[in-house]
N, C-alpha and C positions, 0 to 999 in steps of 0.2 A: 295734529297727529301726523306722523311721518310714515311713509311706506318704505320698505327696504328692498334693496337690490344687492346681490352678492357680488363683490369685487375683491379679488386677491384674498379670499377667505375672511373678509371683513364685510359686515353689512352696514354701509354708511347710510345715514338717513337722507331722504329727499322729500320735497314738499308733496303732500298727499293730493290726490285728484280733487278731493272735496275742497281743500284749501285753495287750489288753483282756480277751480270753478267759482267759488265764492268771491275770490279776488277779482276775477274778470267780470263777474256779474256786477260787482260794486262799481268797477270802472265804467261799465256799460250804462249803468243807472245814472252816474254822474254826467256822462256825455249826453244821454237822452234828456236829462233834466235841464240841460244847458244848451238846447238847440239854437237859441237866438243870442247866446252870450258871446261877448267878444273873445277872440282867441287868447288874449293875455289872461283873462279871468278863468277860462277853461284850463289853461296850463296851471294857473295858481291853485285850482281845485284838485287837479289830478296829481301834481308833484308830491304832496305829502303822503298821499295814499300809495303811490308807486314806490317812493323812497322807503316808507315804513315797512311795506311788505318785503321789499328786497333786503333791507337790513335785518329783518327778522329771520329770513332764510339764507343769509349769507354764509352761515357755517355749514350748511348742508350741501349735498351734491345737486346744485341748482343751476348751473350755467346754461344747460340746454333749455331748462324750464324758463329761465329769464329770457332767452332768445325767442322762444316760442311765444311767450307773453308779449314781448315787444312787437312781434309780428302781428299778433291778433289785435293789439291796441292800435297799431298803425292802421290796420284795416278799418277799425271802428272810427278812427279819426278821419280817414279818407272818406268814408261814408258820410260823416258829419259835414265835412267840407263840401262834398258834392251836393248834398241836400240843400245847403245854403245858397248854392248857385246852380240851379238846374239848367239854365240856358247858356252856361259857359262851358268851354271845353276843358279837357283834363289838363292840358298844358297851362292854361290860365289859372286853374285851381291850384296846381302844383306851385306855380310861381308866387301865388298869393299867400299860401299857408306853409309851404315847405321850403327850406333853404339848404344851402350847402355850407358845411362848417368843416374846415380842414379837409380831410379825405372822405368825410361822411356826407352822403347825399340824402335827401329826403328827411331832413331834420325838422320836426314840427316846432317852429319858433315864431315869436312875434316881437316886435319892437316895443319895449317899455317906454323909452324916451327917444324919440326920433332925433332930437338935436344931439344927444350924447351918443347915439348909435349903440344903445344898450339893449341887446336881445335877451329875451327870456325863452329858454328852450325846455322842452318836455324832458323829464328825467327818463333815462333808459335803464331798465332793470339790468340789462346785459352789461352795463358799465360798472356794476357793483363787483368789487373784488371778492373772491371767495377766500375766506379766512377760516382755516380749520381750528377747532378748539383743541388746545394742548392740555392733556390730562395732567393732573398733579401726580408726582411720583408716589408710588406706593410706600406707605410708612411715614410720609412727610406730615408733620403736625404744625400748623401755624401758631400754636400756643407754646411750642417747645423752642427755647432760644437757640438750640443747636441748628435748627432749620431756618433761622432768620435770614442768612445770606441768600439761600435758595429762593425764598419768597420775595425778598427785595429785588433780586435779579429778574424773577418772573414778572413782578409788577412793573418794573422798568421796561421790560420787553413789551408787555401788553400796552403800556402807555404810549409807546412809540407807534404801535399799529392802530391805536384808537384815535379817531378824529377828536379834536379839542371839544367840540360841542357835545360829545357823548361821554366825556370823562366825568367820573363821579368823585366827589371829595372823599378822602380817606376816612374810613370808619371801622376798619378791620382790627385785628388783634394787635397790630403794631402801630396803631394810630398814636401820633405824638399828642400829648395832652397840653 
């Protein structure tokens, strides 16, 4: 369910409070259930949940929501890390669990393979690009051959912006048999 906020005489959807709360509750439960788990495994459990929720809401007005969620999730992970090492200082905990990658500091990351220096990083919802849904022209009919060039161009444009792992095989009105 999406709540609405008026902007330029248009009411764009944004993630509802209930959706945000249930998402953060789920993340918190995963972290609490894995208090003694290795960092790599915790990242492995969290990444699909974070990526899935962000991809679901990527068409909405959600950039601030993503940033706020990232902040709250960071705080949960900081508490998780501090709990694991109660006798160590904050600098030591930061050095053990958080790294710097490019210009971004405090990246929750762990080495998957130390020899290959292959890090596994926590997915940031704020890194999800916001893609607006483009409505179909009024009067356009996918079953009318007159509109075939329009739908082919639309599909081509959508395929460019969709990651390969999310592309669905063609099954529409113009599927080649």
